[in-house]
VEXKOLRO-17751 format. One line per field, with one value per residue (C-alpha): x, y, z; residue in three letters. Coordinates in pm, 1 decimal. Each point is the difference from the previous one (the first is absolute). Example, Ala and Ser with C-alpha at 12.3 -4.5 7.8 and 13.67 -1.06 7.14 Angstrom:
X = (1230.0;137.0)
Y = (-450.0;344.0)
Z = (780.0;-66.0)
rest = (ALA;SER)
END
This chain:
X = (438.2;2.8;-179.9;-9.7;370.4;136.3;-6.2;-152.6;59.5;316.5;16.4;283.0;272.2;147.4;281.4;11.1;-370.3;-195.6;-352.0;-245.2;-218.5;-254.9;250.1;-99.8;118.0;-140.7;-355.4;-14.0;300.3;-162.0;-313.4;193.4;2.3;374.1;110.0;357.4;181.8;354.2;243.7;183.2;362.8;206.0;299.4;324.5;229.6;355.5;220.5;288.0;-92.6;344.8;96.7;-33.4;-45.8;-214.5;-354.9;-94.5;-177.3;-359.4;-69.8;105.5;-121.5;-338.1;-32.9;-258.3;-357.8;-205.5;169.2;163.4;341.0;274.7;242.4;291.1;-185.9;88.3;-238.4;-193.7;169.1;-309.8;-37.6;343.1;45.4;268.9;296.1;-4.4;291.7;-149.1;-255.3;-342.3;-366.4;-133.5;-189.9;-114.0;284.5;36.8;235.9;-283.7;51.9;-354.5;-214.1;-369.3;-206.2;-355.5;-257.6;-181.9;-376.4;-234.9;-64.5;-321.3;0.3;112.8;290.7;-247.3;-184.1;325.9;104.8;-343.0;42.9;305.5;-111.5;-382.3;-86.1;364.4;-24.8;338.1;206.9;280.3;122.4;372.0;293.0;304.8;322.5;176.8;-302.4;-160.2;-355.8;-32.7;-265.7;-170.1;-373.7;-168.3;-160.6;336.5;148.0;-296.2;43.7;373.5;-57.7;-268.5;172.9;370.5;27.8;-279.2;-53.6;352.3;297.1;-30.0;282.6;9.5;0.8;334.1;-126.3;-323.1;-264.4;-305.4;164.3;222.0;295.2;71.7;261.6;-156.2;208.8;-126.1;-160.2;-344.7;-4.4;65.0;86.9;-317.3;-241.3;-111.6;-62.9;232.8;353.1;49.6;121.7;176.8;357.0;189.2;285.8;277.0;-215.7;-64.2;-218.5;25.3;-266.2;29.4;-173.8;-239.1;-77.4;-80.5;-231.6;-160.8;-64.2;-160.7;-218.7;-111.2;-91.3;-197.0;-228.6;-47.7;201.8;94.6;282.3;-138.3;136.4;171.6;-211.9;235.9;-29.5;2.8;-333.2;-146.5;120.7;-118.6;-361.2;-17.4;-254.6;121.1;-118.0;-167.8;-298.2;-112.1;-106.5;346.7;276.7;261.8;361.1;-78.9;-241.1;222.4;347.2;155.8;-193.6;96.8;364.2;-4.6;-160.2;284.4;239.3;-184.1;16.2;376.4;24.6;-197.5;239.6;316.5;223.2;143.5;-341.9;-78.7;-67.0;-25.8;324.9;49.3;175.1;230.3;-12.4;-141.5;123.9;-153.6;259.8;-48.0;268.7;129.2;-102.3;146.1;356.8;103.0;23.7;347.2;127.6;-143.7;148.4;341.5;-7.2;-94.9;312.8;223.4;-209.5;67.6;-312.5;118.4;-61.6;-369.0;76.8;-273.8;-126.1;-287.8;-263.6;-210.4;-320.1;-223.5;77.8;47.9;378.5;277.8;26.2;322.4;170.8;-68.7;19.4;373.6;211.2;162.7;-321.4;-33.9;-284.5;-228.1;89.3;-212.1;-186.3;-133.5;-57.4;-203.7;-247.6;-369.8;-178.6;-339.4;-160.2;193.1;264.2;370.8;228.4;28.7;26.3;-367.9;-9.8;318.3;251.1;322.0;78.9;22.1;-105.6;-220.5;-327.6;-35.7;-358.5;-74.2;-178.8;-228.1;83.7;-140.7;59.1;-267.9;-127.9;-366.2;-170.6;-159.2;-373.3;50.7;42.4;-27.1;160.7;298.5;47.1;150.2;368.8;304.2;-4.2;-368.1;41.1;306.7;-201.6;-201.6;293.8;194.9;-262.6;255.0;93.8;-361.3;-73.9;285.6;-68.1;-351.2;53.6;277.6;-225.0;-320.0;-7.5;-348.6;-281.2;-123.4;-114.8;214.0;351.1;170.8;36.5;121.0;306.6;371.0;183.7;306.4;292.1;-15.9;141.6;-208.3;245.6;-91.3;-320.9;-70.2;-198.3;-278.3;-172.5;114.1;-108.3;156.1;275.9;59.7;-257.4;-277.1;-122.3;-27.8;-226.9;-235.7;258.2;-56.3;43.0;190.8;363.4;74.1;368.2;-29.4;313.8;-74.2;342.7;240.9;62.0;59.9;325.9;163.5;-23.9;113.4;-255.0;123.0;119.5;-209.2;94.7;-305.8;-122.7;-151.0;-134.8;247.2;-175.5;-200.3;121.2;-250.5;84.0;-267.5;72.5;-134.6;138.2;-58.0;-195.0;-359.1;-234.7;252.9;-256.6;-255.4;-336.1;-211.8;267.0;-46.3;-63.7;246.2;277.7;-66.6;27.9;324.6;135.0;-68.0;232.9;266.1;-87.2;-144.3;235.1;-91.9;161.3;338.1;-8.7;355.0;-72.2;143.7;-279.2;-263.2;-131.1;-19.5;326.2;257.9;212.7;-296.8;-34.6;369.6;-21.0;-318.6;173.8;315.0;-189.4;-208.6;289.7;299.9;89.7;53.2;-363.4;-96.9;70.1;335.2;-171.8;-177.6;303.4;154.4;-337.1;-19.2;352.3;-77.6;-326.4;25.7;226.0;-134.5;-290.9;-245.8;-196.8;-221.1;-95.8;18.6;-119.1;-140.8;-299.6;-334.8;172.3;92.3;364.4;243.2;135.2;347.0;14.5;-127.8;254.7;284.1;-113.8;-14.6;344.9;164.2;-178.0;83.2;367.9;24.3;-223.6;185.2;326.6;-141.8;-42.9;343.6;165.2;-279.3;-119.0;-360.5;-70.9;-284.2;-204.7;-198.8;-281.3;-125.6;-350.2;-194.0;-317.7;56.8;-322.9;38.3;37.3;50.6;229.3;169.5;301.0;77.1;136.1;298.5;128.4;193.2;-193.6;-9.2;-63.7;-261.1;-193.9;6.4;-117.1;-291.7;-112.3;17.1;-207.3;-285.2;-0.3;44.5;-247.8;-289.5;-281.8;181.9;-215.6;-5.1;376.2;-1.2;-157.7;-29.0;-175.5;-209.1;197.0;320.9;-80.3;157.0;-335.8;-356.5;-162.0;326.5;38.7;375.3;148.6;355.4;132.8;188.9;72.4;329.4;-7.4;64.3;328.6;320.9;336.7;190.0;-74.3;122.3;298.3;122.5;-23.3;186.1;271.1;50.9;-41.7;52.5;355.1;-72.2;-136.9;-364.1;45.5;127.4;-312.5;-219.5;152.1;-14.5;-371.4;-71.0;214.7;-156.1;-357.9;29.8;-16.8;-308.8;-231.9;-349.5;87.8;-180.8;176.9;147.8;287.2;33.8;194.8;261.1;43.3;41.4;235.1;228.3;4.2;73.4;348.0;-89.1;35.3;376.4;41.5;210.0)
Y = (8007.4;-292.0;-8.7;377.4;10.3;208.9;367.2;-90.4;181.5;-130.7;-228.4;-24.7;-251.9;-192.4;169.6;38.9;-60.9;-298.8;15.8;-280.1;-135.0;274.2;218.4;21.4;131.7;328.2;78.0;-238.8;167.2;336.3;-128.4;-23.6;-376.6;-19.1;-97.7;64.4;-261.7;41.1;-263.4;-209.4;98.6;-311.4;-8.0;95.9;-285.9;54.9;-51.3;149.4;174.7;89.6;-136.7;-372.9;-69.1;-309.4;43.7;-192.1;-329.7;30.0;-367.6;-341.1;-145.5;-175.4;-51.5;-224.0;41.4;201.9;-146.7;301.8;-161.9;254.3;122.6;-203.9;-329.4;-267.5;-11.0;-319.3;-183.2;8.4;374.8;106.1;10.7;-231.7;124.4;-80.8;-87.6;187.1;276.6;-151.1;95.7;249.6;-81.0;166.9;138.8;280.8;133.7;62.0;-182.2;-136.7;-118.8;-72.0;-217.7;99.4;-240.3;82.8;22.7;-154.0;214.3;199.4;33.6;-205.3;85.8;49.6;257.8;172.5;15.0;131.3;288.9;126.3;-103.2;-19.1;-252.4;7.2;367.2;169.8;-317.6;-19.3;-347.4;7.9;-206.4;74.8;5.7;-208.9;-204.5;-331.7;-87.9;223.8;268.7;8.6;59.5;108.0;-342.5;-170.0;212.7;-76.0;-371.8;14.2;187.2;-248.5;-322.7;77.4;278.2;-30.3;-373.7;-98.3;-45.4;237.3;254.8;35.4;-373.5;4.2;282.0;-177.7;-112.8;221.2;300.7;296.3;116.1;361.4;180.3;59.9;213.2;350.7;165.7;149.3;359.9;287.6;-215.7;-206.2;288.3;-174.9;-374.8;-65.0;81.8;242.3;-296.9;-331.3;123.6;177.5;231.4;-211.2;-306.8;-170.6;-275.4;-207.7;-188.9;-191.5;122.7;-292.0;85.7;361.1;-116.9;-245.2;280.9;212.7;-287.7;-85.0;362.9;13.0;-279.4;169.6;-247.7;199.1;-87.8;-102.9;223.5;238.0;261.6;31.5;321.2;-160.2;-178.3;301.9;239.8;-215.6;12.5;339.9;219.8;348.2;243.9;-283.4;16.5;-351.1;122.1;134.6;-201.8;-193.1;-79.7;-360.4;131.4;280.6;54.1;-156.1;-320.3;-1.7;50.8;-292.8;-223.4;102.3;-123.1;-332.0;-31.9;49.5;-264.4;-243.9;54.4;0.4;-301.4;25.9;-66.5;-307.7;-323.8;173.8;194.9;285.1;230.9;282.2;186.3;341.0;190.4;283.1;167.7;293.0;246.8;39.9;301.8;333.7;75.4;288.7;326.0;65.7;-323.9;88.0;348.8;-131.3;-250.3;270.5;196.9;-282.4;-115.2;130.8;132.1;-166.6;-335.5;41.1;-72.6;247.0;-59.3;183.0;-72.2;280.2;-188.2;195.3;319.9;227.3;17.8;-160.9;-335.7;-88.4;319.1;-69.3;249.0;68.1;28.0;-334.7;-190.5;-337.2;-130.2;-289.4;-273.9;0.8;-320.1;179.6;339.5;-10.6;270.1;-85.1;-0.7;146.9;-336.7;-152.9;30.6;0.0;-126.8;157.6;-120.9;-99.9;-190.7;-194.3;-70.6;35.6;-339.2;20.8;364.1;21.7;189.1;251.4;12.6;351.0;-159.5;111.7;-143.2;-322.0;-154.4;64.0;330.2;62.9;-271.9;-194.6;60.3;286.2;-146.5;-310.6;136.3;187.6;348.7;198.1;75.1;-192.9;-244.7;-84.6;-66.8;-218.6;-244.0;-101.6;-37.7;-201.9;-248.7;-205.0;316.3;84.2;-359.2;-5.2;356.7;-87.8;-359.0;95.6;220.3;-49.3;355.8;72.8;-21.6;218.2;339.6;-24.7;-67.3;-67.5;-34.3;-361.6;71.4;-63.7;298.4;164.4;5.5;-338.8;-191.0;-245.4;-214.0;-246.7;176.5;96.2;259.8;-205.3;251.0;260.8;362.1;162.0;258.6;308.6;201.9;-263.5;135.1;-344.5;-183.3;-70.9;-263.0;-178.4;-353.9;-315.1;17.1;-321.1;53.0;-21.1;-192.8;-344.3;-159.5;224.5;244.6;-257.4;39.2;-199.5;150.0;-110.7;63.8;-107.8;-356.7;-67.4;38.7;116.1;143.8;350.2;227.0;282.5;228.8;231.4;47.7;216.5;242.2;201.7;282.0;342.1;346.8;160.8;306.1;-118.0;257.5;282.9;243.7;-98.1;-162.6;94.7;142.1;375.1;73.4;286.7;-201.0;-295.3;214.6;150.1;-346.7;-116.7;276.2;-61.3;331.3;-108.8;94.5;-316.0;-208.5;134.9;-122.0;-64.9;25.1;-312.3;17.9;-41.5;-346.2;86.3;184.1;-61.4;-226.6;-232.4;-44.8;-82.1;-258.9;-153.3;-64.4;-132.6;-233.7;-149.7;-60.7;-80.3;-369.5;-31.5;107.6;-357.7;-331.7;-150.4;-298.3;232.1;209.3;-253.6;-25.9;376.1;12.3;-281.0;151.1;380.0;187.0;356.5;194.2;184.8;291.8;290.4;304.4;-170.3;242.4;243.7;-187.8;10.8;103.8;326.7;26.7;224.7;-204.5;150.3;-59.7;-357.5;-82.0;137.3;-216.4;-306.2;70.3;45.3;-299.5;-221.6;95.3;-135.4;-301.4;-112.0;-10.7;-270.5;-250.4;-151.7;157.2;-89.9;307.4;101.9;286.8;238.3;23.5;323.4;46.4;346.6;47.4;294.5;-167.3;-268.3;-158.3;183.4;379.6;37.8;282.2;48.9;-210.0;242.9;232.9;-232.2;123.7;317.9;290.0;-93.8;-369.4;82.5;217.1;-272.8;-250.7;222.5;34.6;-373.9;-58.2;217.9;-168.3;-358.3;15.6;133.1;-253.1;-233.0;60.8;-372.7;6.4;250.0;12.1;360.5;201.4;279.6;256.2;-112.3;146.0;331.3;153.1;-91.7;-157.9;-50.8;-376.9;24.4;-213.0;128.1;163.6;289.4;235.6;115.2;297.1;-238.4;-132.6;80.0;70.1;-310.1;-369.1;-334.4;4.0;324.0;-145.1;-311.7;215.6;183.2;-281.4;-323.3;-52.9;96.8;-215.2;-71.0;184.0;312.2;22.5;-78.9;282.5;238.4;-62.9;60.8;313.2;140.4;-54.5;68.8;373.4;-15.8;-172.6;143.5;259.1;29.4;-204.4;201.8;-226.3;-373.0;-216.7;-69.9;372.2;75.4;-294.6;103.6;369.1;-42.4;-20.0;-359.2;-87.5;24.6;-152.2;-314.8)
Z = (-7391.3;243.4;332.1;22.2;80.8;-284.1;95.9;334.7;326.7;157.3;298.7;253.4;-83.9;291.9;187.2;375.6;34.7;-120.5;-129.6;56.7;-275.8;47.2;-185.2;-363.0;-330.6;-108.0;92.5;293.7;157.8;-64.2;169.4;321.7;36.3;59.6;348.9;103.3;201.1;121.0;-119.5;250.0;32.1;32.8;227.5;-163.3;-87.8;113.2;-300.8;-190.7;-322.3;-121.9;-337.8;-23.2;370.2;44.5;118.0;314.8;-41.4;108.0;17.3;-109.6;-327.3;31.0;371.3;164.2;-119.1;249.5;304.1;158.7;-38.5;88.1;-263.5;123.6;27.6;-256.4;-292.3;-72.9;-283.6;-217.8;35.4;-122.2;-379.1;-119.4;-198.4;-368.4;-220.7;-294.2;-30.0;51.7;29.0;248.6;316.2;319.4;209.2;251.9;262.7;245.2;328.1;-0.2;-288.2;34.1;-230.2;-89.9;-139.2;-317.4;40.8;-258.0;-308.3;-29.3;-379.0;-296.8;-224.5;-282.6;208.5;91.8;-364.8;-95.7;246.8;-185.4;-349.0;-12.1;-264.3;-105.3;-94.9;13.2;7.1;-252.7;-95.4;55.9;-120.6;213.3;-198.5;263.9;104.4;-74.3;-95.9;-304.0;18.0;340.4;7.6;322.5;34.7;-45.9;279.2;226.7;-69.6;78.7;324.6;101.1;-101.4;31.2;255.7;257.5;-37.1;-96.3;233.7;297.7;-39.7;378.6;72.0;181.8;222.2;85.4;-252.7;-26.5;159.5;-80.1;215.0;93.9;209.4;339.5;231.7;-81.7;305.1;6.0;-114.3;237.1;294.4;-24.4;-57.3;-317.4;-28.6;-293.1;-111.8;-286.1;-203.4;53.1;-49.5;272.3;-98.9;-151.1;-59.2;-331.1;-137.3;-316.2;-194.4;-324.6;-314.0;24.3;361.7;-90.1;-278.2;242.3;250.6;-272.1;-120.6;353.9;54.9;-325.1;118.9;335.2;205.7;307.9;238.6;337.0;272.9;-240.3;-177.8;-295.6;-195.5;-344.5;28.9;180.6;-268.6;-288.8;115.9;166.9;-174.1;-85.3;263.7;186.6;-236.7;-108.7;-344.0;-75.1;-158.0;191.2;-98.2;-95.1;-262.2;-127.1;-136.0;309.1;-59.6;-365.2;95.4;244.0;-262.1;-229.1;267.7;18.4;-378.8;12.3;270.4;-212.0;-289.9;211.6;-74.4;349.8;152.8;-207.9;184.4;335.7;-34.3;245.4;-243.6;107.2;329.5;90.9;305.0;201.6;221.7;234.9;104.4;351.8;204.6;-99.3;110.0;221.6;-188.8;139.4;-155.5;-339.5;8.8;98.3;-282.7;-251.2;84.2;-120.7;-295.9;-353.2;-167.6;-319.1;169.2;-79.8;-366.1;-95.5;-354.3;-163.5;-261.5;-144.8;-81.0;-235.6;189.9;-299.8;26.2;-202.8;175.9;-180.8;114.9;364.6;282.8;3.8;310.6;-64.3;71.3;-167.5;-212.9;81.0;-253.7;-314.1;88.5;309.4;-162.7;-317.5;-98.2;-31.0;-332.5;-73.6;70.7;286.6;270.1;-58.5;275.6;344.0;357.6;6.5;-328.5;66.7;-270.2;192.5;153.5;376.2;23.0;307.5;-25.9;282.9;121.2;131.6;288.7;275.6;340.6;-139.5;-341.5;-259.1;129.6;70.2;-198.0;286.2;-11.9;-241.2;-346.3;-209.9;-316.3;-134.2;137.2;281.7;26.6;-112.0;290.6;-41.8;-371.9;44.0;212.3;-305.9;-236.3;259.7;129.8;196.0;189.5;80.8;103.1;250.6;112.2;114.1;107.6;241.0;210.5;195.3;141.7;119.2;69.2;-282.3;114.7;313.4;-123.8;-328.1;-289.1;-27.5;-213.2;42.8;146.6;-148.4;-62.3;-166.5;-293.7;-201.9;-194.5;-274.6;-109.9;-361.0;-193.1;-159.7;-223.0;-248.6;-14.3;303.1;7.8;211.5;-192.7;15.6;-335.1;-155.4;242.7;-288.4;-99.6;333.5;-124.0;80.3;-104.6;-194.6;68.5;377.6;97.7;137.0;-21.2;-191.9;284.0;274.8;187.4;276.0;346.8;342.1;275.5;342.9;-57.7;-311.3;-366.5;-190.9;-327.8;-17.9;-271.4;-41.7;-244.8;226.8;358.9;186.6;282.8;177.9;239.8;81.6;53.0;337.6;-111.8;-16.6;145.4;25.2;-141.8;263.6;-52.9;-173.9;-225.1;-48.5;-366.6;-21.0;166.9;-229.6;-310.9;130.1;75.6;-353.8;-124.1;269.2;164.0;333.3;289.0;193.4;-274.5;108.7;358.1;126.0;373.1;169.0;256.6;-271.6;-79.6;-371.0;-54.3;-270.1;216.6;54.6;-376.6;-35.1;275.5;-142.1;-331.6;162.8;229.7;-279.6;-239.4;221.7;-11.0;379.3;47.4;-83.1;163.8;-95.0;-163.7;-245.3;-84.9;-245.9;-175.3;-41.9;-138.8;-245.5;-126.1;18.6;-243.3;31.1;147.0;-223.9;141.7;-98.4;210.8;341.0;266.2;-255.6;-134.4;177.0;321.4;-169.4;98.6;-186.7;-292.6;40.1;375.4;-36.4;-268.5;213.5;292.4;-226.9;-141.4;338.6;153.8;-293.6;-1.7;354.2;-54.9;-313.2;192.4;226.4;-284.6;57.8;-302.0;-241.0;-194.9;47.9;-242.7;72.8;-320.2;18.2;-253.5;-90.9;-140.3;-131.8;125.8;262.3;122.4;332.8;9.2;-378.5;-108.3;335.1;-97.0;-285.3;268.3;46.2;-337.6;-75.3;-150.5;-370.2;59.0;263.3;-241.9;-266.0;259.2;104.5;-357.5;-46.7;313.0;-119.9;-339.9;117.8;289.7;-207.6;2.2;240.0;308.4;77.8;59.7;286.7;339.2;102.5;270.2;-140.6;199.8;-168.4;-339.9;-95.2;-87.8;87.2;-304.7;-187.4;-61.1;-62.1;281.1;-46.3;312.9;-144.1;-285.7;-145.6;237.8;291.0;-140.4;184.1;-150.3;110.2;-46.1;127.1;-236.0;153.0;350.5;-114.9;-152.2;328.5;253.2;-193.9;125.3;360.4;280.1;65.8;327.2;-176.5;-213.9;301.1;203.4;-294.4;-44.1;366.5;17.8;-314.1;112.9;371.8;-52.6;-219.5;249.4;-14.9;-263.9;-334.1;-266.7;-284.2;-113.7;-59.0;240.4;-267.9;-65.4;370.3;46.5;-284.5;84.5;370.8;154.8;87.0;-367.4;19.8;343.7;4.5)
rest = (UNK;UNK;UNK;UNK;UNK;UNK;UNK;UNK;UNK;UNK;UNK;UNK;UNK;UNK;UNK;UNK;UNK;UNK;UNK;UNK;UNK;UNK;UNK;UNK;UNK;UNK;UNK;UNK;UNK;UNK;UNK;UNK;UNK;UNK;UNK;UNK;UNK;UNK;UNK;UNK;UNK;UNK;UNK;UNK;UNK;UNK;UNK;UNK;UNK;UNK;UNK;UNK;UNK;UNK;UNK;UNK;UNK;UNK;UNK;UNK;UNK;UNK;UNK;UNK;UNK;UNK;UNK;UNK;UNK;UNK;UNK;UNK;UNK;UNK;UNK;UNK;UNK;UNK;UNK;UNK;UNK;UNK;UNK;UNK;UNK;UNK;UNK;UNK;UNK;UNK;UNK;UNK;UNK;UNK;UNK;UNK;UNK;UNK;UNK;UNK;UNK;UNK;UNK;UNK;UNK;UNK;UNK;UNK;UNK;UNK;UNK;UNK;UNK;UNK;UNK;UNK;UNK;UNK;UNK;UNK;UNK;UNK;UNK;UNK;UNK;UNK;UNK;UNK;UNK;UNK;UNK;UNK;UNK;UNK;UNK;UNK;UNK;UNK;UNK;UNK;UNK;UNK;UNK;UNK;UNK;UNK;UNK;UNK;UNK;UNK;UNK;UNK;UNK;UNK;UNK;UNK;UNK;UNK;UNK;UNK;UNK;UNK;UNK;UNK;UNK;UNK;UNK;UNK;UNK;UNK;UNK;UNK;UNK;UNK;UNK;UNK;UNK;UNK;UNK;UNK;UNK;UNK;UNK;UNK;UNK;UNK;UNK;UNK;UNK;UNK;UNK;UNK;UNK;UNK;UNK;UNK;UNK;UNK;UNK;UNK;UNK;UNK;UNK;UNK;UNK;UNK;UNK;UNK;UNK;UNK;UNK;UNK;UNK;UNK;UNK;UNK;UNK;UNK;UNK;UNK;UNK;UNK;UNK;UNK;UNK;UNK;UNK;UNK;UNK;UNK;UNK;UNK;UNK;UNK;UNK;UNK;UNK;UNK;UNK;UNK;UNK;UNK;UNK;UNK;UNK;UNK;UNK;UNK;UNK;UNK;UNK;UNK;UNK;UNK;UNK;UNK;UNK;UNK;UNK;UNK;UNK;UNK;UNK;UNK;UNK;UNK;UNK;UNK;UNK;UNK;UNK;UNK;UNK;UNK;UNK;UNK;UNK;UNK;UNK;UNK;UNK;UNK;UNK;UNK;UNK;UNK;UNK;UNK;UNK;UNK;UNK;UNK;UNK;UNK;UNK;UNK;UNK;UNK;UNK;UNK;UNK;UNK;UNK;UNK;UNK;UNK;UNK;UNK;UNK;UNK;UNK;UNK;UNK;UNK;UNK;UNK;UNK;UNK;UNK;UNK;UNK;UNK;UNK;UNK;UNK;UNK;UNK;UNK;UNK;UNK;UNK;UNK;UNK;UNK;UNK;UNK;UNK;UNK;UNK;UNK;UNK;UNK;UNK;UNK;UNK;UNK;UNK;UNK;UNK;UNK;UNK;UNK;UNK;UNK;UNK;UNK;UNK;UNK;UNK;UNK;UNK;UNK;UNK;UNK;UNK;UNK;UNK;UNK;UNK;UNK;UNK;UNK;UNK;UNK;UNK;UNK;UNK;UNK;UNK;UNK;UNK;UNK;UNK;UNK;UNK;UNK;UNK;UNK;UNK;UNK;UNK;UNK;UNK;UNK;UNK;UNK;UNK;UNK;UNK;UNK;UNK;UNK;UNK;UNK;UNK;UNK;UNK;UNK;UNK;UNK;UNK;UNK;UNK;UNK;UNK;UNK;UNK;UNK;UNK;UNK;UNK;UNK;UNK;UNK;UNK;UNK;UNK;UNK;UNK;UNK;UNK;UNK;UNK;UNK;UNK;UNK;UNK;UNK;UNK;UNK;UNK;UNK;UNK;UNK;UNK;UNK;UNK;UNK;UNK;UNK;UNK;UNK;UNK;UNK;UNK;UNK;UNK;UNK;UNK;UNK;UNK;UNK;UNK;UNK;UNK;UNK;UNK;UNK;UNK;UNK;UNK;UNK;UNK;UNK;UNK;UNK;UNK;UNK;UNK;UNK;UNK;UNK;UNK;UNK;UNK;UNK;UNK;UNK;UNK;UNK;UNK;UNK;UNK;UNK;UNK;UNK;UNK;UNK;UNK;UNK;UNK;UNK;UNK;UNK;UNK;UNK;UNK;UNK;UNK;UNK;UNK;UNK;UNK;UNK;UNK;UNK;UNK;UNK;UNK;UNK;UNK;UNK;UNK;UNK;UNK;UNK;UNK;UNK;UNK;UNK;UNK;UNK;UNK;UNK;UNK;UNK;UNK;UNK;UNK;UNK;UNK;UNK;UNK;UNK;UNK;UNK;UNK;UNK;UNK;UNK;UNK;UNK;UNK;UNK;UNK;UNK;UNK;UNK;UNK;UNK;UNK;UNK;UNK;UNK;UNK;UNK;UNK;UNK;UNK;UNK;UNK;UNK;UNK;UNK;UNK;UNK;UNK;UNK;UNK;UNK;UNK;UNK;UNK;UNK;UNK;UNK;UNK;UNK;UNK;UNK;UNK;UNK;UNK;UNK;UNK;UNK;UNK;UNK;UNK;UNK;UNK;UNK;UNK;UNK;UNK;UNK;UNK;UNK;UNK;UNK;UNK;UNK;UNK;UNK;UNK;UNK;UNK;UNK;UNK;UNK;UNK;UNK;UNK;UNK;UNK;UNK;UNK;UNK;UNK;UNK;UNK;UNK;UNK;UNK;UNK;UNK;UNK;UNK;UNK;UNK;UNK;UNK;UNK;UNK;UNK;UNK;UNK;UNK;UNK;UNK;UNK;UNK;UNK;UNK;UNK;UNK;UNK;UNK;UNK;UNK;UNK;UNK;UNK;UNK;UNK;UNK;UNK;UNK;UNK;UNK;UNK;UNK;UNK;UNK;UNK;UNK;UNK;UNK;UNK;UNK;UNK;UNK;UNK;UNK;UNK;UNK)
END
């Protein structure tokens, strides 16, 4: 087990309340150190959310640097990126109206010392020869030398923005109307920022040597050297798996042909969604949107069922390159391993990307979102660097808020899939794409190159905390079997009702949620969206209810992509890393029973792969983490629902769900949502 996180008491996960850095994983949360702070609610942006309507511009591209220049003032010639005739290297760009430059402070440690933190005496380092790289096999010392000579002491990647400094978007207001001294992060709703691959590596290297940014307490350097639990004798991310992951990134930069001789390499983009639309607009849109527009495809990933047979009901299959079963020694292919070009990985996020890692861990562990931060080091670097939320213990954590895309990032290490069984294979992937996956994109008026292999989308469901806190043990056990009445909330007045989940999905995925300059990039890079049990992981939602919300929300969102298909690739697991076994209940009776049996068998001895509160187990003292038994299976599965509703509108299914569940509010649960839905008169309503 790592850092006491496997089978630890659960902590809250984002949602409508934000926890400061006193909030801890497991025992620290149980010790009562968590402090609840209410998130600022940003003003709603007036915009049209009907299919394909353009989102409002929130600012002109690269406005004056920290001058307070209004949006409509002409930009200085040097600040606006010039158009390129052909796709070229990345560089800093943003649509924020104001950009501020922050000077780098002198380092407080050497690169050798920083490398020694992650690999004491070289222990744990694996010499790596990247298949698409230069320089042969890279030793740790060779990487250190490249970072020192070519990256930190070579051409300044931010020279055109001001030597010795780093630019950041700078229009976000202080949190909660100025109650706290910092914004939540540097991106307001609808804003985006772009950095080149070399610039991201430069930021990581500067942070490794302790070079702070004067006047901006960036979260990356703070996170790297924050001791777990605030105890100086405990580990810190720079000395754990996070540090090793970021050194992997630097090794890939050293080998990258696009970064040779000071090259900037391709671009990475972080883009945040606009504020949520009015519920009435979303409901109206659902009534005219075919449910089939979601392009729902399924992959049964080691869930004990016949993956080739599928679920029926006319549902499609995820293509074979994105749906390959694991072996006894390693992962297959799912939405977390990659394999399907352009399939976006959906991060089951807290209100901030990366979950509850800040001050709580230095190694692999936690839920899906926490683990992804280590396998995608470019994502974690941008997530922390783009926030200075603080000070610690008062406000935070310093992490980028959701919903947000990170485009151009790559999975650097092998070993991760939805089960997280194979973390013992946590090692550098020699086949990390450096050049082969680059595609041409148009961002604002610039033609650029971007990695297209692993688009990354993080957003949360709106049901965190619905059981109350601390979570009652009996309610938690009921929730894990989809038998907690609160999971079936369809009251429009509730902040966690079904309609809020539908809107959360739609907002995060709809193309008009993002600035018009980012929309062509999304269309060029993203080909489908891969997801697991969103809403029904460590937030304990009903797996059937959460899937229905995803399906309805995606049907609407996909229609906004200007005629470009955006299939929803739904992966079913017997033992997903969050809430193992619960997803089996999405199946019909026979498949569900097979899935339950597979969960018990597959999860045995895999305690490291799950992060569970003690109250969540079926029986005290029973180490089986699986949520359910065959007795909890319902009669109907997803295929049956697809057969009945697949040719209707998203609105028809939405209304049927609400009608079916409205009469069961507060009553003991005796039937599954699918069974109620398909037995009610609503099932035949058109």
